[in-house]
N, CA, C and O of each residue as an XYZ file, in Angstrom:
460
protein
N       0.925     -1.175      0.066
C      -0.163      0.019      0.125
C       0.955      1.278     -0.128
O       2.016      1.144      0.481
N       0.827      2.318     -0.857
C       1.508      3.550     -0.871
C       1.136      4.100      0.479
O       0.127      3.940      1.166
N       2.447      4.927      0.698
C       2.390      5.825      2.093
C       1.983      7.095      1.667
O       1.946      7.486      0.500
N       1.690      7.697      2.640
C       1.218      9.237      2.184
C       2.308     10.059      2.786
O       2.046     11.164      3.260
N       3.744      9.484      2.791
C       4.745     10.529      2.913
C       5.169     10.726      1.681
O       5.446      9.873      0.839
N       5.225     12.251      1.571
C       5.813     12.334     -0.014
C       7.052     12.154     -0.250
O       7.903     12.372      0.611
N       7.375     11.670     -1.620
C       8.589     11.465     -2.027
C       9.842     12.486     -2.297
O       9.669     13.620     -2.742
N      10.615     12.156     -2.100
C      11.955     12.842     -2.516
C      12.268     12.265     -4.126
O      12.445     11.134     -4.581
N      12.240     13.610     -4.722
C      12.912     13.105     -6.323
C      13.926     14.028     -6.684
O      13.624     15.157     -7.073
N      15.343     13.570     -6.569
C      16.192     14.322     -6.863
C      16.915     14.098     -7.959
O      17.329     12.955     -8.155
N      17.147     14.928     -8.693
C      17.798     15.171    -10.101
C      19.572     15.365     -9.439
O      19.881     16.262     -8.655
N      20.361     14.517     -9.870
C      21.838     14.641     -9.333
C      22.460     14.866    -10.638
O      22.685     13.937    -11.414
N      22.827     16.464    -10.967
C      23.292     16.529    -12.177
C      24.565     17.510    -12.111
O      25.027     17.770    -11.000
N      25.098     18.018    -13.170
C      26.125     19.082    -13.236
C      25.909     20.137    -14.074
O      25.618     19.877    -15.241
N      26.007     21.511    -13.650
C      25.803     22.385    -14.592
C      26.667     22.230    -15.923
O      26.274     22.795    -16.944
N      27.615     21.618    -15.930
C      28.379     21.821    -17.332
C      27.784     20.840    -18.319
O      27.958     20.966    -19.531
N      27.084     19.868    -17.784
C      26.387     19.021    -18.667
C      25.161     19.568    -19.317
O      24.185     20.066    -18.756
N      25.384     19.382    -20.675
C      24.235     20.033    -21.747
C      23.109     19.100    -21.332
O      22.016     19.593    -21.052
N      23.312     17.698    -21.268
C      22.026     16.898    -21.050
C      21.171     17.278    -19.792
O      19.941     17.214    -19.802
N      21.874     17.661    -18.758
C      21.240     18.287    -17.596
C      20.456     19.502    -17.696
O      19.303     19.718    -17.321
N      21.365     20.317    -18.322
C      20.436     21.536    -18.753
C      19.565     21.490    -19.471
O      18.771     22.416    -19.308
N      19.244     20.591    -20.481
C      18.356     20.086    -21.384
C      17.036     19.519    -20.524
O      15.851     19.608    -20.847
N      17.560     18.965    -19.437
C      16.593     17.888    -18.815
C      15.868     18.958    -17.658
O      14.745     18.697    -17.227
N      16.582     20.119    -17.227
C      16.254     20.799    -15.950
C      14.258     21.265    -16.178
O      13.306     21.070    -15.423
N      14.334     21.818    -17.352
C      12.800     22.251    -17.385
C      11.997     21.174    -17.380
O      10.934     21.238    -16.762
N      12.348     20.064    -18.031
C      11.238     18.722    -18.031
C      10.955     18.102    -16.628
O       9.888     17.620    -16.248
N      12.390     18.235    -15.780
C      12.059     17.968    -14.324
C      11.513     18.769    -13.636
O      10.823     18.338    -12.712
N      11.625     20.140    -13.833
C      10.778     20.976    -13.106
C       9.286     20.847    -13.489
O       8.437     20.799    -12.599
N       8.968     20.793    -14.736
C       7.457     20.829    -15.260
C       6.845     19.312    -14.468
O       5.624     19.357    -14.320
N       7.425     18.164    -14.012
C       7.143     17.089    -13.410
C       6.906     17.504    -11.976
O       6.053     16.944    -11.289
N       7.696     18.530    -11.510
C       7.561     18.841     -9.825
C       6.246     19.508    -10.012
O       5.618     19.325     -8.970
N       5.594     20.140    -10.788
C       4.326     20.928    -10.638
C       3.345     19.744    -10.914
O       2.393     19.657    -10.139
N       3.442     18.899    -11.830
C       2.424     17.812    -11.784
C       2.258     17.015    -10.899
O       1.142     16.499    -10.833
N       3.230     16.650     -9.964
C       3.082     15.726     -8.960
C       2.750     16.703     -7.840
O       1.983     16.170     -7.038
N       3.095     18.062     -7.487
C       2.772     18.582     -6.394
C       3.090     18.229     -5.364
O       4.277     17.984     -5.149
N       2.079     18.081     -4.338
C       2.470     17.666     -2.815
C       2.571     16.373     -2.723
O       2.468     15.958     -1.568
N       2.792     15.322     -3.805
C       2.987     14.102     -3.538
C       4.303     13.560     -3.620
O       4.666     12.433     -3.284
N       5.104     14.667     -4.197
C       6.730     14.462     -4.285
C       7.379     16.015     -4.311
O       7.116     17.018     -4.975
N       8.366     15.709     -3.249
C       9.282     17.169     -3.104
C      10.646     16.772     -4.313
O      11.440     15.832     -4.276
N      10.538     17.699     -5.154
C      11.684     17.387     -6.122
C      12.645     18.754     -5.890
O      12.381     19.930     -5.641
N      14.095     17.882     -6.130
C      15.246     18.746     -5.665
C      16.157     18.584     -6.845
O      16.324     17.477     -7.356
N      16.734     19.638     -7.275
C      17.620     19.626     -8.534
C      18.980     19.981     -7.573
O      19.024     21.057     -6.976
N      20.137     18.945     -7.466
C      21.239     18.997     -6.927
C      22.577     18.958     -7.770
O      22.916     17.881     -8.259
N      23.251     19.940     -7.936
C      24.422     19.953     -8.902
C      25.489     19.559     -7.679
O      25.909     20.125     -6.670
N      25.708     18.156     -8.393
C      26.777     17.316     -7.647
C      28.115     17.989     -7.144
O      28.782     17.808     -6.125
N      28.294     18.981     -8.420
C      29.769     19.639     -8.162
C      29.505     20.692     -6.927
O      30.184     20.526     -5.913
N      28.724     21.573     -6.954
C      28.329     22.569     -5.955
C      27.778     22.020     -4.590
O      27.838     22.741     -3.594
N      27.276     20.837     -4.529
C      26.907     20.031     -3.267
C      27.774     18.890     -3.228
O      27.080     17.936     -2.875
N      28.837     18.567     -3.402
C      29.832     17.459     -3.401
C      29.120     16.708     -1.904
O      28.547     15.620     -1.953
N      29.272     17.445     -0.721
C      28.956     16.648      0.644
C      27.721     15.752      0.287
O      27.681     14.672      0.877
N      26.753     16.023     -0.549
C      25.434     15.248     -0.573
C      25.926     13.548     -0.873
O      25.467     12.612     -0.219
N      26.910     13.395     -1.954
C      27.430     12.104     -2.247
C      28.009     11.417     -1.576
O      27.924     10.210     -1.804
N      28.816     11.874     -0.498
C      29.576     11.143      0.289
C      30.626     10.371     -0.727
O      31.327     10.858     -1.615
N      30.508      9.142     -0.337
C      31.444      8.080     -1.371
C      31.179      7.955     -2.542
O      32.050      7.591     -3.332
N      30.041      8.200     -2.897
C      29.479      7.945     -4.036
C      29.920      8.561     -4.919
O      30.507      9.582     -4.562
N      29.868      8.264     -6.543
C      30.414      9.051     -7.426
C      29.674      9.171     -8.448
O      29.553      8.102     -9.047
N      29.004     10.215     -9.002
C      28.187     10.025    -10.250
C      28.892     10.006    -11.401
O      29.686     10.916    -11.640
N      28.742      9.201    -12.073
C      29.612      8.981    -13.287
C      28.682      9.406    -14.582
O      29.226      9.852    -15.592
N      27.571      9.281    -14.518
C      26.591      9.775    -15.870
C      25.346     10.469    -15.423
O      24.739     10.199    -14.387
N      25.030     11.350    -16.259
C      23.998     12.336    -16.146
C      22.767     12.074    -17.027
O      23.006     11.508    -18.094
N      21.580     12.369    -16.776
C      21.263     12.564    -15.230
C      20.944     11.278    -14.347
O      20.371     10.283    -14.791
N      21.359     11.419    -13.130
C      21.121     10.464    -12.315
C      19.917     10.889    -11.342
O      19.858     12.061    -10.971
N      19.125     10.123    -10.997
C      17.976     10.083    -10.367
C      18.027      9.341     -9.270
O      18.449      8.185     -9.284
N      17.551     10.007     -8.100
C      17.315      9.459     -6.941
C      15.567      9.697     -6.303
O      15.001     10.761     -6.054
N      15.134      8.531     -6.199
C      13.540      8.391     -5.631
C      13.689      8.170     -4.173
O      14.574      7.331     -4.006
N      13.204      8.562     -3.084
C      13.290      8.332     -1.823
C      11.741      8.495     -0.918
O      10.989      9.460     -0.775
N      11.701      7.465     -0.548
C      10.419      8.161      0.668
C      10.976      7.654      2.312
O      11.116      6.545      2.827
N      11.194      9.036      2.795
C      11.722      8.922      4.417
C      13.275      8.434      4.231
O      13.976      9.299      3.705
N      13.812      7.455      4.497
C      15.111      7.084      4.454
C      15.537      6.082      3.316
O      16.603      5.886      2.733
N      14.489      5.617      3.246
C      14.399      4.153      1.788
C      14.844      4.856      0.487
O      14.259      5.916      0.261
N      15.666      4.505     -0.306
C      15.911      4.501     -1.374
C      15.193      3.765     -2.165
O      15.353      2.549     -2.057
N      14.241      4.254     -3.143
C      13.403      3.392     -4.225
C      13.918      3.164     -5.604
O      13.593      2.304     -6.422
N      14.767      4.097     -5.680
C      15.288      4.239     -6.962
C      16.370      4.977     -6.971
O      16.251      6.067     -6.412
N      17.783      4.631     -7.607
C      18.646      5.232     -7.997
C      19.494      5.091     -9.122
O      20.248      4.119     -9.159
N      19.485      5.977    -10.110
C      20.358      5.294    -11.570
C      20.282      6.427    -12.329
O      19.641      7.385    -11.897
N      20.868      6.481    -13.465
C      21.067      6.879    -14.666
C      19.538      6.686    -15.206
O      18.886      5.653    -15.055
N      19.058      7.934    -15.899
C      17.400      7.717    -16.314
C      17.719      8.580    -18.081
O      18.416      9.560    -18.345
N      17.262      8.105    -18.569
C      16.963      8.867    -20.116
C      16.366     10.290    -19.856
O      15.391     10.291    -19.105
N      16.702     11.288    -20.256
C      16.332     12.192    -20.132
C      14.820     12.962    -20.767
O      14.900     13.986    -21.446
N      13.690     12.415    -20.490
C      12.221     12.449    -21.098
C      11.507     12.370    -19.800
O      11.655     11.547    -18.897
N      10.585     13.533    -19.895
C       9.661     13.539    -19.059
C       8.824     12.094    -18.796
O       8.689     11.610    -17.672
N       8.380     11.597    -19.816
C       7.708     10.301    -19.383
C       8.286      9.413    -18.660
O       7.688      8.759    -17.806
N       9.760      9.275    -18.983
C      10.554      8.216    -17.976
C      10.420      8.904    -16.605
O       9.955      8.214    -15.697
N      10.778     10.207    -16.334
C      10.494     10.443    -14.997
C       9.084     10.552    -14.334
O       8.907     10.343    -13.135
N       8.156     10.877    -15.157
C       6.602     10.601    -14.455
C       6.358      9.030    -14.166
O       5.793      8.628    -13.149
N       6.779      8.319    -15.032
C       6.504      6.709    -14.970
C       7.417      6.246    -13.555
O       6.914      5.617    -12.624
N       8.407      6.554    -13.589
C       8.966      6.226    -12.356
C       8.423      6.917    -11.027
O       8.417      6.303     -9.960
N       8.015      8.090    -11.136
C       7.508      8.742     -9.555
C       6.309      8.140     -9.498
O       5.913      7.801     -8.382
N       5.499      7.882    -10.635
C       4.096      7.339    -10.377
C       3.958      5.882     -9.790
O       3.099      5.372     -9.071
N       5.353      5.299    -10.474
C       5.339      3.866     -9.748
C       5.715      3.572     -8.259
O       5.473      2.587     -7.561
N       6.459      4.871     -7.960
C       7.146      4.818     -6.569
C       5.512      5.433     -5.684
O       5.121      4.988     -4.605
N       4.959      6.282     -6.324
C       3.903      6.500     -5.500
C       2.681      5.564     -5.312
O       1.799      5.631     -4.457
N       2.876      4.520     -6.497
C       1.852      3.654     -5.995
C       2.057      2.030     -5.494
O       1.310      1.051     -5.469
N       3.598      2.304     -5.076
C       4.048      1.260     -4.175
C       4.698      0.254     -4.999
O       5.189     -0.720     -4.428
N       4.768      0.355     -6.259
C       5.278     -0.556     -7.236
C       7.323     -0.445     -7.295
O       8.024     -1.191     -7.978
N       7.616      0.195     -6.776
C       9.156      0.205     -6.480
C       9.346     -0.422     -5.013
O       8.510     -0.261     -4.124
N      10.647     -1.226     -4.840
C      10.683     -1.865     -3.651
C      11.899     -1.064     -3.248
O      12.483     -0.408     -4.111
N      12.296     -1.071     -2.070
C      13.705     -0.584     -1.466
C      14.726     -1.089     -2.261
O      14.827     -2.272     -2.588
N      15.496     -0.177     -2.575
C      16.919     -0.756     -3.060
C      18.067     -1.079     -1.810
O      18.316     -0.244     -0.940
N      18.539     -2.059     -1.857
C      18.968     -2.900     -0.850
C      20.924     -2.524     -1.189
O      21.676     -3.392     -1.631
N      21.300     -1.340     -0.913
C      22.489     -0.893     -1.330
C      23.425     -0.155     -0.304
O      23.526      1.043     -0.568
N      24.134     -0.565      0.798
C      24.673      0.048      1.681
C      25.338      1.416      1.337
O      25.357      2.448      2.009
N      25.828      1.178      0.226
C      26.297      2.608     -0.399
C      25.612      3.958     -0.312
O      26.181      5.038     -0.159
N      24.311      3.744     -0.432
C      23.141      4.555     -0.689
C      22.606      4.995      0.708
O      21.652      5.758      0.857
N      23.228      4.505      1.574
C      22.763      4.554      3.262
C      22.877      6.115      3.922
O      24.006      6.295      4.378
N      22.073      7.162      4.066
C      22.326      8.294      4.507
C      21.765      9.239      3.244
O      21.364     10.373      3.505
N      21.747      8.727      1.823
C      21.710     10.006      0.877
C      20.485     10.307      1.043
O      20.667     11.514      1.199
N      19.102     10.152      1.160
C      18.191     10.865      1.096
C      18.234     12.012      2.287
O      17.646     13.081      2.121
N      18.775     11.800      3.179
C      19.104     13.084      4.297
C      20.062     13.945      4.000
O      19.901     15.135      4.271
N      21.368     13.433      3.314
C      21.889     14.537      2.865
C      21.568     15.470      1.585
O      21.989     16.604      1.353
N      20.587     14.553      0.726
C      20.029     15.902     -0.300
C      19.238     16.787      0.441
O      19.387     18.003      0.318
N      18.207     16.177      1.388
C      17.294     17.288      2.096
C      18.099     18.019      2.961
O      17.728     19.178      3.147
N      19.123     17.646      3.550
C      20.147     18.857      4.177
C      20.736     19.687      2.950
O      21.362     20.672      3.341
N      20.706     19.574      1.891
C      21.349     20.629      1.083
C      20.117     21.255      0.209
O      20.335     22.140     -0.619
N      19.168     20.877      0.384
C      18.113     21.879     -0.357
C      17.442     22.654      0.429
O      16.622     23.445     -0.037
């Protein structure tokens, strides 16, 4: 059953990345579509390197979807609004299971602290 806790949807990108610059308006648009059900955050990983901790983002755009401290998705996505919308809706519907990767521990909280 889906939770009432808003999702954290974070785009982990870099200003120098042309794909990220093109993706940002689509990302911001989806923020409006999902409203209060999801908190969208755009994080420049070079300006906020403390967010990543030991993680290294090698490909862009990288997306984090979390509910509370549970990471539901972490990975590179195609920079399309439909892909983002589908992932966020799947998380809202409870269809994404928590990612069991110790390297991601604390990432949602670090993102929240940076925004």
